[in-house]
N, C-alpha and C positions, 0 to 999 in steps of 0.2 A: 351437480358436477363441480368438483374442486377446481379453483382457478390456478392453483400452484403458488409457489413462492416467488415474489419479485424482490430482488435485492440490488442495492446500489451503494457505492462508496462515495462519500463527500470528503475529499482531502482538504485538511486545514493547513498542513505543513508537508514539505517534501524535500528530501536530500537526494542527490544523484552522484553516481560515480560511473565513468565510462567503462564499458565492457566490450572487448574485442575491437575489431577494426572496421566494423560496418555501421558505426554511428549509434549503437544501442547504449542505453544507460540503465543500470540497476538502480531502482529508487526505493527508498524507505519513506513511507507516508504515515502520518498520524491523522486520524479523522473519525468520521462517524459512519457506521455501517447501518443503513436503513433497510428494514425488512417489512414486507406486506404479504400476508397470507390469509386468505379466506376472510377478509374484512378486518383482521387484526394487524396492528402496526406496532413496531418496536424499534429501538435504536440501541446500538452497542458502539462504544468508543474503543479505539485501539490502534495498533500499528499493523502495517502490511507491507509486503514487498511486491513491486511490479516492475516491468520493463517498459521503457519509452524509447521511441526512435529520436533522431535528431530534430524532428518537427514537433516533438512532444506527444505524438500519438502513442497510446498505450498498446503494447503487444497483446494480441488476443489469445491469452492462455485461459484454460478452464480450471480454475481453482488452485493451481499450484505454480510456483515460480522457482526455477532452478537457481540455486545460489552457487556460483563458481568457486568461491573461497570465503573463509571466515575473515580473512584480511579485508575484503571488500565490505563485509558486514560491519566490521569495526570502524572502517573509514566512514560509513554512513552514520553509525551511532555517534561517533565523535563529532561529525559535522552537525548532527541534530542537537547535541549537547552544547556546542559552541553557539548555535542559533537560539538556544533557550527552550527547546521543546523535547530534548532527549531524555528527560527524566519524568515525563508524564506517566501516570499509573492509574489504571482503572480501579484498583483496590480489590481485584478478584484474587 
């Protein structure tokens, strides 16, 4: 019987911008995506978007994050660049 795939993200860097009036933030993260499946383990590095509330709890989305505007994405990218991690590249 297959155990399925277990995946989790280890964030090394995060930039945030507020979204709406209910305390949510759209976040751009750089980190490592860890995978385990049927005894095999592997890691991928890269960027991802997530939402967090005002207490830093991640919003429970399944696999997709709605992006309200590219203006917000550019704000996050520029913040990441100012902090020194916005030009990371996996080489893929």
